[in-house]
C-alpha positions in Angstrom: -8.8 3.1 19.4 -6.4 5.8 18.4 -5.1 6.2 14.9 -2.3 8.5 13.7 -2.2 10.0 10.3 1.0 11.6 9.1 0.6 14.0 6.2 3.7 15.0 4.3 4.3 17.3 1.4 6.9 15.9 -0.9 10.4 17.4 -0.5 11.8 20.1 -2.7 12.0 19.2 -6.4 14.2 20.3 -9.2 13.2 22.6 -12.0 16.5 22.3 -13.9 15.4 20.3 -16.8 12.1 20.7 -18.7 10.3 17.5 -17.7 6.7 16.6 -17.4 5.5 17.6 -13.9 5.1 14.0 -12.7 8.8 13.3 -13.6 10.4 16.1 -11.7 13.1 14.7 -9.4 14.1 15.9 -5.9 16.9 18.5 -5.8 19.8 18.2 -3.4 18.0 20.1 -0.6 14.9 17.9 -1.1 16.9 14.7 -0.8 18.6 15.9 2.4 15.3 17.1 3.9 13.5 13.8 3.3 16.3 11.9 5.0 16.4 14.4 7.8 12.6 13.9 8.4 13.1 10.1 8.4 15.9 10.3 11.0 13.8 12.5 13.2 10.9 10.0 13.0 13.2 7.2 14.0 14.6 9.3 16.9 11.0 9.9 18.1 10.1 6.2 17.8 7.6 6.8 15.1 7.1 4.0 12.6 4.1 4.1 10.2 2.5 0.8 9.3 1.9 2.0 5.7 3.0 4.9 3.5 0.7 5.9 0.7 2.6 8.1 -1.8 1.7 9.9 -5.0 3.3 8.1 -8.0 5.0 11.4 -9.0 8.8 11.0 -9.0 9.3 13.6 -6.3 6.8 12.0 -4.0 8.2 8.5 -4.6 11.7 9.7 -4.0 10.7 11.5 -0.8 9.1 8.2 0.5 12.2 6.1 -0.4 14.7 8.6 1.1 12.6 8.9 4.3 12.5 5.1 4.6 16.3 4.9 4.3 16.5 6.2 7.9 14.5 3.3 9.3 16.2 0.0 10.3 15.3 -2.6 7.8 13.0 -4.5 10.2 11.0 -1.2 10.9 10.4 -0.1 7.3 6.8 0.6 6.5 5.1 -0.9 3.5 5.1 1.7 0.6 2.2 1.9 -1.8 2.2 4.2 -4.7 -1.2 5.7 -5.5 -1.7 7.6 -8.8 -4.9 9.1 -7.4 -2.8 11.2 -4.9 -1.2 13.1 -7.8 -2.8 16.6 -7.9 -5.5 15.4 -5.5 -7.6 17.9 -3.5 -8.2 17.3 0.3 -11.5 15.4 -0.4 -9.8 13.0 -2.8 -6.9 12.3 -0.5 -9.5 11.6 2.3 -11.2 9.2 -0.1 -7.9 7.3 -0.7 -7.3 7.2 3.1 -10.7 5.7 3.6 -9.6 2.7 1.5 -6.9 1.8 4.1 -7.1 -1.5 5.9 -8.6 -0.9 9.4 -5.7 -2.9 10.9 -3.4 0.0 10.0 -2.9 2.2 13.1 -0.3 4.6 11.8 -0.7 5.8 8.2 1.5 8.3 6.3 0.4 10.0 3.1 3.0 11.8 0.9 1.4 14.0 -1.6 1.3 17.5 -3.1 0.0 21.0 -2.3 -2.5 22.4 -2.1 -4.4 19.2 -1.3 -2.1 17.8 1.4 -2.0 21.1 3.3 -5.7 21.7 2.9 -6.4 18.2 4.4 -4.2 18.9 7.4 -6.1 22.1 8.0 -9.4 20.5 7.4 -8.9 17.6 9.8 -7.4 19.7 12.6 -9.3 23.0 12.1 -5.9 24.6 12.3 -5.6 27.3 9.6 -1.9 27.6 10.1 -1.5 24.3 8.2 -3.2 25.6 5.0 0.2 25.8 3.2 2.9 23.4 4.3 6.4 24.0 3.0 8.0 21.3 0.9 9.2 18.4 3.0 7.0 19.3 6.0 5.2 16.6 8.0 2.4 16.8 10.4 1.0 14.1 12.7 -2.7 14.1 13.4 -4.2 11.8 16.1 -7.7 10.6 15.5 -9.7 9.0 18.3 -12.1 6.1 17.9 -12.7 6.3 14.2 -12.0 3.9 11.4 -10.2 5.4 8.4 -13.4 5.5 6.3 -15.3 7.4 9.0 -12.8 10.3 9.4 -14.5 13.7 9.0 -13.3 17.4 9.1 -12.4 18.4 12.6 -11.8 14.9 13.8 -8.1 15.2 14.3 -5.8 16.7 16.9 -2.4 18.0 15.8 0.3 16.2 17.7 3.4 16.7 15.6 4.8 19.4 13.2 8.2 18.8 11.6 9.6 21.3 9.1 13.0 20.4 7.5 14.5 23.8 8.1 13.8 23.5 11.8 15.8 20.3 11.9 19.0 21.6 10.3 
């Protein structure tokens, strides 16, 4: 059975106000980029079953804006996961392992460096070691349950960068 994992770095955030890091909002470009990625996913017929997002404001907002592009009946379930904030690749993989085996398409929205490191680790593709803000990659995993995924198990099937979609 094939599973697809979509890894997304939160969209561009604002540094205008001195706020705690978890509370930084998206800036205008970030809001637009998240919605653009959402529209592109809809256009390609991609509908994740579940979105796991860091509970940081910029990651939550990225997920919510991305979901706006989906028709109401196609919106994925959104779960906020505090463990994804500032998580390294191994920690993100641990959170993915907790996913219900019924989920076939999972999206994780988190932060660098962890989210990019995980993309590179799963695909053995070093060009993914530093994803720009708002970038999304799709990784196909053949015949493994979420808890059995290991480095090198994935094949890169999608790479979406907001600037390329303008």
